[in-house]
ZAFITI-422835 format. One record per residue (C-alpha): y, x, z; residue in one letter. Coordinates in steps of 0.05 Angstrom, whole numbers, padded with zeros to 5 digits, always signed. Each point is the difference from the previous one (the first is absolute). Example, Ala and Ser with C-alpha at 12.3 -4.5 7.8 and 13.67 -1.06 7.14 Angstrom:
-00090+00246+00156a+00069+00027-00013s
//
This chain:
+00000+00000+00000m+00048+00056+00019l-00018+00038-00064i+00015-00062-00043d+00069-00007+00034k+00015+00074-00013m-00020-00007-00074i+00044-00062-00007a+00058+00035+00034a-00008+00060-00046n+00001-00046-00061e+00063-00033+00026d+00033+00069+00009i-00020+00020-00072n+00028-00066-00027t+00066+00011+00036i+00002+00073-00023y-00012-00019-00073k+00052-00055+00004a+00051+00049+00027n-00019+00050-00055k+00022-00047-00056k+00018+00041-00062g+00073+00012-00015a+00039+00002-00065t+00037+00065-00014i+00051+00011-00055a+00005+00071-00026l+00064+00015-00037l+00046+00058-00019g+00039+00033-00056n-00038+00024-00062p-00030+00070+00006n-00004+00001+00077v-00076+00001+00003g-00006-00073+00018k-00063-00011-00041s-00029+00064+00029t+00009-00030+00070v-00030-00065-00024f-00061+00036-00030n-00009+00042+00062a+00000-00062+00045l-00044-00045-00043t-00045+00051-00035n-00036-00041-00054m+00010-00067+00036n+00054-00024-00048q+00015-00038-00063h+00059-00010-00046t+00029-00067-00022g+00064-00039-00012n+00037-00036+00055w+00000-00075-00011a+00045-00019-00058g+00020+00072-00016k-00022+00050-00053t+00011+00062+00043v-00064+00033+00024a-00010+00009+00074m-00057+00035+00036a-00032-00031+00061e-00054+00026+00046g-00023+00004+00072y-00019+00049+00054y-00034-00008+00067v+00029+00031+00063f-00023-00013+00071r-00039-00061-00022g+00057-00031-00038r-00004-00011-00076r+00071+00005-00025n+00022-00022-00069q+00050+00047-00033i+00043-00013-00062a+00026+00058-00040d+00065-00030-00026l+00034+00027-00064p+00045+00060+00011g+00072-00021+00010t+00066+00033+00015y+00034-00062+00027s-00011-00073+00021l+00060-00019-00043m-00046-00006-00061p+00016+00029-00068q-00071-00003-00026s-00063-00044+00004k-00032+00050+00048e+00058-00003+00048e+00002-00076-00004e-00075-00004+00015v+00008+00045+00061t+00060-00039+00027r-00034-00068-00011d-00065+00024+00031f+00036+00021+00064l+00038-00066+00003c-00056-00049-00017k-00065+00030+00027e-00021+00002+00072k+00002+00074+00016i-00017+00029+00068d+00023+00072-00012v+00043+00033-00053c-00014+00074-00012v+00055+00035-00040v-00023+00066-00029v+00054+00052-00007c+00002+00069-00032d+00015+00047+00058a+00033+00049-00049t+00048-00054-00025l+00010-00043+00062l+00073-00017-00014e-00019-00032-00066r-00056-00041+00032n+00034-00027+00062l+00040-00049-00042n-00064-00041-00010l-00019+00006+00073v+00065-00031+00023l-00007-00058-00049q-00072-00014+00021v+00021-00001+00073m+00048-00057-00016e-00058-00043-00024i-00056+00022+00047h+00003+00020+00073t-00068+00035+00004n+00013+00062-00043v-00032+00069+00001i+00029+00060-00037v-00053+00048-00027a+00030+00068-00015l-00047+00023-00054n-00004+00071-00030m+00021+00029+00067i-00039+00063-00020d+00048+00011-00059e+00059-00012+00046a-00025+00054+00047i-00011+00047-00058e+00071-00012-00024k+00025+00010+00072q+00025-00071+00008i-00002-00020+00073q-00003-00075+00017i+00009-00024+00071d-00047-00060-00006d+00010-00022+00072q+00076-00002-00007k-00007-00037-00067l-00046-00050+00033a+00049-00010+00057a+00059-00010-00047m-00038-00049-00045l-00035-00035+00057g-00067+00004-00035i-00062+00045-00001t+00002+00063-00043v-00065+00037-00018v-00006+00067-00035k-00058+00010-00048l-00026+00035-00062s-00043-00050-00038a-00025+00051-00050r-00027+00044+00056k-00025-00061+00040k+00045+00022+00058e+00035-00051+00045g-00041-00060-00026l-00031-00012+00069l+00069-00001+00032e+00024-00049-00054l-00059-00047+00013m+00012+00005+00075q+00074-00018-00011a-00020-00059-00043i-00050-00024+00052e+00053+00005+00055h+00049-00039-00044a-00052-00054-00012i-00014-00008+00074q+00069+00007+00029h+00048-00012-00058g+00067+00034+00000s+00015+00022+00071t+00068+00032-00017k+00067-00028-00020d+00005+00020-00074s+00068+00019-00026c+00036-00036-00055h+00050+00024-00051v+00073-00013+00015d+00029-00033-00062y+00072+00006+00022g+00044-00055-00029n-00061-00044-00013l-00024-00001+00073e+00043-00060+00020q-00024-00040-00060a-00072+00020+00015i+00008-00024+00072l+00030-00067-00021l-00056-00013-00050l-00054+00021+00049s+00026-00050+00052e-00002-00056-00051s-00074+00012-00014i-00040-00038+00053c-00068+00026-00018s-00032+00036-00058a-00063+00036-00023s+00040+00064-00007l+00048+00036+00047p+00067-00036+00002k+00039+00064-00009r-00038+00017-00064y+00010-00070-00028l+00074+00004+00016a+00006+00067-00037i-00036-00030-00061r+00043-00062+00002l+00062+00042-00005l-00022+00027-00067d+00038-00042-00052p-00054+00014-00052k-00056-00031+00042v-00012-00073-00020e-00011-00053+00053q-00071-00016-00024r-00022+00072+00015e+00012-00008+00074l-00006-00074+00016e-00076+00004+00012d+00013+00048+00059y+00048-00047+00036i-00020-00063+00037l+00019-00064-00035k+00044-00025+00058e+00049+00058-00006s+00000+00012-00075k+00062-00041-00016a+00040+00031+00057r-00022+00071-00017v+00017-00004-00074f+00066-00034+00014a+00018+00056+00047k-00021+00050-00053r+00046-00030-00052e+00057+00000+00049e-00010+00073+00017i-00009+00022-00072l+00065-00035-00020l+00036+00035+00056t-00028+00071-00009l-00006+00001-00077k-00058+00049-00001l-00018-00003-00074e+00011+00075-00011e+00001+00028+00071d-00065-00027+00029y-00049+00051-00029v+00049+00058+00012e+00009-00021+00072c-00075-00006+00013i-00018+00065-00035v+00056+00040+00034n-00019-00027+00069s-00073+00018-00009i+00017+00068-00028t+00046+00016+00059n-00054-00020+00049r-00051+00043-00036v+00046+00059+00003k+00009-00010+00075q-00076-00001+00010l-00014+00062-00043t+00057+00040+00030q-00027-00014+00069a-00075+00008-00014c-00009+00047-00059v+00014+00074-00001c-00005+00042-00064y-00016+00072+00020k-00006+00025-00072n+00034-00030-00060s-00029+00049-00051s-00053-00049-00022y+00054-00048-00023e+00032+00057-00040q-00068+00013-00032r-00007-00073-00021d+00071+00000-00028v-00014+00063-00041k-00065-00029-00028l+00035-00066-00016d+00056+00036-00036s-00053+00034-00043f-00047-00059-00013f+00057-00048-00016t+00042+00049-00041h+00015-00023-00071k-00034+00061-00031v-00046+00029+00053w-00023-00069+00021g-00025-00015-00071l-00033+00068-00007l-00034-00004+00068s-00025-00070-00016m-00029+00022-00067l-00032+00062+00030v-00032-00037+00059l-00026-00058-00043l-00022+00050-00053g-00038+00040+00052c-00035-00064+00023i-00020-00017-00072f-00023+00071-00013w-00042+00005+00064i-00029-00069-00013t-00019+00012-00072l-00025+00072+00010s-00041-00012+00063l-00029-00068-00018s-00042+00027-00057n-00051+00034+00045i-00016-00060+00046p+00003-00047-00061s-00053+00042-00036g-00042+00005+00063w+00001-00075+00011l-00016-00013-00073s-00060+00046+00004e-00025-00034+00064r+00005-00069-00032f-00037+00027-00062y-00055+00030+00043e-00011-00066+00035m-00012-00038-00065e-00073+00022-00008a-00021-00017+00072p+00037-00066-00005l-00037-00018-00065k-00067+00019+00033e+00016-00044+00060l+00018-00059-00045l-00064+00010-00041m-00041-00002+00065q+00032-00067+00014l-00028-00025-00066s+00069-00011-00031i+00001-00003-00076s+00022+00060-00041d+00060-00037-00028t+00025-00020+00069m-00010+00071+00025i+00043+00027-00057r+00052-00055+00014f+00003+00019+00074l-00003+00076-00008v+00032+00015-00068d+00050-00056+00007g+00020-00014+00072i-00021+00065+00034w+00031+00046-00052k+00065-00039+00002t+00002+00002+00076c-00015+00075-00001g+00054+00013-00052w+00054-00039+00037v-00016+00032+00067i-00006+00071-00026s+00065-00005-00040v+00042-00041+00050m-00022+00025+00069l+00016+00075-00003p+00071-00006-00029p+00018-00056+00048m-00031+00037+00059a+00045+00059-00017i+00063-00036-00023f+00009-00050+00056f-00007+00051+00058p+00051+00045-00034l+00046-00058-00012f-00009-00024+00072t+00015+00072+00023l+00069-00005-00032l+00008-00069+00031e-00016+00026+00070d+00045+00061-00009f+00057-00048-00013g+00013+00019-00073y-00014-00066-00036l+00061-00037+00029p+00042+00057-00029r-00028-00015-00069i+00020-00073+00007a+00069+00021+00024f+00008+00050-00057y-00022-00048-00055l+00036-00061+00026d+00060+00014-00044g-00044+00000-00062i-00034-00064+00020f+00067-00033+00015q+00019+00012-00073k-00060-00041-00023v+00014-00053+00054h-00061+00019+00040a-00012+00029+00070c-00008+00073+00020g-00063-00018+00038k-00033-00013-00067q-00004+00076-00007a-00051+00002+00056l-00043-00054-00032t+00004+00037-00066m-00025+00064+00034c-00058-00039+00031m-00016-00026-00070g-00018+00071-00022f-00059-00005+00047g-00017-00073-00016c+00043-00056-00029n-00034-00050+00047a+00024+00040+00060v+00070+00006-00030g+00003-00076-00010v-00024-00014+00071a+00052+00047+00028n+00057-00038-00032t+00001-00039+00065r+00050+00051+00026i+00052-00030-00048i+00036-00057+00034e+00031-00034-00061s-00051-00046-00036p+00034+00013-00067r-00002+00076+00008e-00071-00003+00026r-00022-00039-00062l+00033+00053-00044i-00037+00055+00037a-00066-00038-00007i+00008-00013-00075l+00021+00071-00017t-00050+00039+00043n-00052-00006-00056v+00041+00048-00043f-00015+00056+00050i-00064+00036-00021p-00052-00004+00056c-00059+00046+00015n-00044-00044-00043g+00041+00016-00062r+00007+00074+00011f-00071+00018-00026p+00016-00033-00067t+00068+00034-00005l-00027+00068+00020i-00059-00005-00047t+00044-00019-00060m+00048+00057+00015i-00056+00051+00010s-00035-00018-00066m+00056-00015-00049f+00060+00039+00026f-00031+00069+00010f+00043+00061-00018v-00032+00069-00009a+00048+00033+00049s+00000+00026+00071p+00051-00055+00013w-00049-00054-00020n-00010-00028+00070h+00075+00000+00013v+00013-00037-00065l-00055-00050+00014q+00027-00011+00071s+00069-00010-00028a-00027-00052-00049l-00035-00037+00057l+00064+00000+00041i+00037-00026-00062g-00049-00058-00005v+00010-00015+00074i+00076+00001-00009l-00007-00049-00058i-00035-00048+00048g+00055+00009+00052v+00053-00011-00054a-00036-00063-00023m+00001-00024+00072s+00076+00009+00004f+00012-00033-00068v-00043-00061+00017v+00033-00005+00069s+00068-00003-00034k-00025-00052-00051l-00030-00044+00054l+00062+00003+00043s+00042-00022-00060k-00047-00057-00022t-00052-00038+00041i+00015+00036+00066l+00076+00003-00002k+00037+00027+00060g+00038+00056+00030v-00035+00056+00036a+00001-00012+00075s+00021+00052+00050s-00053+00021+00049f-00002+00035+00066v-00045+00061-00004l-00012+00042+00061e-00010+00074-00013l-00051+00016+00054p-00001+00069+00031p-00045+00051-00032y-00066+00001+00038r-00062+00042+00002k-00053-00042-00036p-00062-00023+00039q-00058+00019-00045l-00050-00046+00034g+00044-00061-00007s+00016+00019-00073i-00074+00003-00019l-00017-00066+00034v+00059-00038-00030r-00006+00029-00070s-00075-00002-00007l-00015-00067+00034f+00063-00041-00011d+00012+00023-00072r-00056+00039-00034t-00062-00039+00023l+00037-00067-00003f+00020+00010-00072v-00067+00031-00019l-00037-00060+00030g+00042-00048-00041r-00010+00040-00064a-00076+00005+00009v-00007-00074+00015s+00035-00015-00067v-00033+00056-00040a-00073-00017+00019l-00004-00067-00038p+00042+00030-00056a-00051+00056-00008g-00054-00052-00010g+00041-00037-00052i+00015+00065-00038i-00074+00018-00001w-00017-00068-00028l+00052+00007-00055l-00026+00069-00018a-00074-00021-00001n-00001-00070-00030i-00005+00008-00075n+00015-00047-00057i-00027+00024-00067d-00014+00068+00030g+00071+00009+00025v+00021-00007+00073s+00050-00052+00023l+00044+00058+00022l+00005+00026-00071v+00010-00070-00028h+00059-00011+00047c+00028+00069-00016a-00004-00014-00075d+00036-00066+00011f+00057+00035+00037l+00003+00059-00048d+00053-00025-00049p+00049-00015+00056f-00017+00064+00037a+00014+00042-00062q+00072-00025+00001l+00005+00029+00070m-00027+00068-00022g-00067-00015+00034l-00066-00030-00023d-00040-00061+00021g-00044+00040+00047v+00059+00029+00038i+00035-00067+00007l-00063-00036+00022f-00014+00055+00050a+00068-00013+00032f-00017-00074+00003i-00069+00014+00032l+00034+00051+00045g+00041-00056+00032f-00040+00005+00065p+00015+00075+00006a+00039+00048-00045n-00051+00054+00017e-00054-00029-00046i+00041-00003-00065v-00022+00069-00026l-00074-00010+00018p+00000-00067-00038i+00030+00035-00062i-00054+00053+00002l-00054-00053+00010m+00024-00038-00062a+00006+00063-00044y-00069+00026+00021l-00032-00070-00006s-00047+00015+00058n+00018-00060+00042g+00012+00043+00061v+00066+00029+00028m-00002+00075-00001v+00037+00054+00039d+00057+00041-00031i-00026+00070+00015s+00006+00037-00067d+00070-00010-00028l-00017+00038-00064t-00056-00050-00015f+00045-00058+00018v+00056+00025-00046k-00049+00009-00058e-00026-00071+00012l+00070-00028+00000f+00020+00038-00063i-00063-00025-00034a+00025-00070+00015n+00067+00014-00035d+00041+00020+00061w+00064+00041-00011t+00052+00026+00049w+00039-00064-00015v-00060-00041+00024t-00002+00041+00064a+00076-00009+00009l-00004-00075-00010c-00059-00005+00048m+00040+00038+00052m+00059-00047-00009l-00043-00063+00004f-00036+00028+00061s+00069+00009+00031l+00028-00068-00021v-00050-00056+00001h-00026-00055+00046f-00015+00018+00073p-00072+00007+00023c-00035-00059+00033a+00010+00029+00070t+00076+00006-00010t+00003-00069-00032l-00036-00031+00060l+00049+00035+00046t+00059-00027-00040i-00028-00071+00006k-00009+00010+00075k+00069+00029+00011e+00039-00049-00043t-00043-00061+00012g+00017-00021-00071s-00041-00003-00064w+00065+00001-00040k+00020+00070+00024w-00073+00024-00004t-00005-00022-00073i+00068+00032-00015l-00024+00065+00033a-00059-00001-00050f+00036-00022-00063v+00065+00040+00004m-00028+00071+00002p-00054-00018-00051t+00050-00024-00052l+00045+00060+00014m-00059+00048-00008g-00020-00032-00066i+00071+00004-00026a+00008+00072+00023l-00065+00023-00032c+00017-00036-00066m+00068+00033-00001f-00026+00071+00015v-00058-00008-00049n+00047-00022-00056g+00050+00054+00016l-00052+00056+00001m-00032-00023-00065k+00069-00003-00033f+00018+00070+00024l-00066+00038-00007f-00048-00038-00045f
//
């Protein structure tokens, strides 16, 4: 009997404990480039997912972590500089704080740039009372001899301040302890508020007229004093009984103060002054040489001449390293896939599968899969880590800053430069990364023009054509061939600019918007983080999409090459049908049909051409360029054919993976179809023009 009572009592205690350990909702916010997502990843590990907040198109990551028996939900809000929104991301962050039930707000700050970050902290404190400041990158601050008195800062703000280095997993326990304390006890200190000078009397009067509201009265009063804020934006936060009185009082005050032009200036100046007071009291810079280093680097990377040269050299080095180093792993992967064909056929024979089906699976699907992986994976596995290295170092924002003037002239945004650079690795990744562009019009322009940037899938075709048909018996041959490749790349970039200008003057009319671009401090890249982000988030993601599309396409291509009518394959019949039109473009029917069949992946265009010319019904590897050149010449190729093929490879419809990404990002079939039709028609017209011109001049 006593034991039963003890068990029952223990169950009651567990029930009460679990009830008291109800999970909390935590909002994680901060400026861009402060390591907010690194903090989020460190807290949640893999317990996270990405989605859109209700009714919004801006992506937001959510996850959870367990600490002391409590399962806390945490939302990684979009990076924002202010809660006076100028972009969708800032609007989502502001509305999430106002509308969602949040237990704790964690504002992540860059300890090396605290003065820039405290602006957001002060604004968040006006909305939420339970705020924690996480001073991230404290290790960098120590390295730069920046001393921060976190206890004094906490006392002046009236909130908890925690030092941490998320990349090194230092200070995370202290942060979780601070969050747990805030959940249990709430804000135990009197938090400070910004003194808005001449507006204080008006704020007090409006606060007194608000009987009750779902947001702090002072914050609502500050928002109500903004002449640009419409009544409908705030009425949901104020109880019905006091709405009429509050808005009448607002109109009276606005008529008296006439704040149309002075409101924002007053708010910004007041916050800036308070931030200066805090940093002067709590931050000490022992060594300013690191700032001088950043200034010197910026003066070089953003210089009119040296900036351009440095950009070309760095991007050129990335291309050279990618193209030169990818050959070895590509060849190795190709050999491994080839070696596995025989065992795979034996296995399928043991399963009593017919010979035709075995050839379909191995010679069709397996070979296509092997070709796509061996050609795509090594270049992307080299290009994206190198590109992410520049991103982590802090160089990529300088490219956007440097090129903004050029993009302004074509009524586009400087951030498009970053998406163009990503397109060199994969157009699908470039399209997906257009999310960094706030303006819907400019984002559409960036999406529609990214296809003109040659991706890694098109480089094998370009390099093969240059190597075979533009060889010069000279020690400078490699230099001349490299210059020709760069010239082709520059044609693609120029096409992107021209089409951006045309779109901005026709169906996407508008003036280029100004944008705020933070030039983050130069940082030592974290190699582990770079490899994880570049390989998993970019390389394997894109490769998975490409393979999923290429596998069924490989089967279709095999069927076309092996189903005969009157002794001639369907592949040849289709090529013969297209031949008259292809001749006008300087190509032949086989080449044009290979591009059509290569829609799933640009990498398989050349193997399809070889398969058609050899009439063996199987895609073959390009190992002996001398043999390939002889085969092409035997099929009436000239250097004009190679040139037109290079141009059409550069300017034609995007691959299936990119097209699916465009549909996902735009949510519109109209723009997806335009992204397919526009470059295709331009490529056809360009090839016809060049073919006609070359024949007129040389033949």
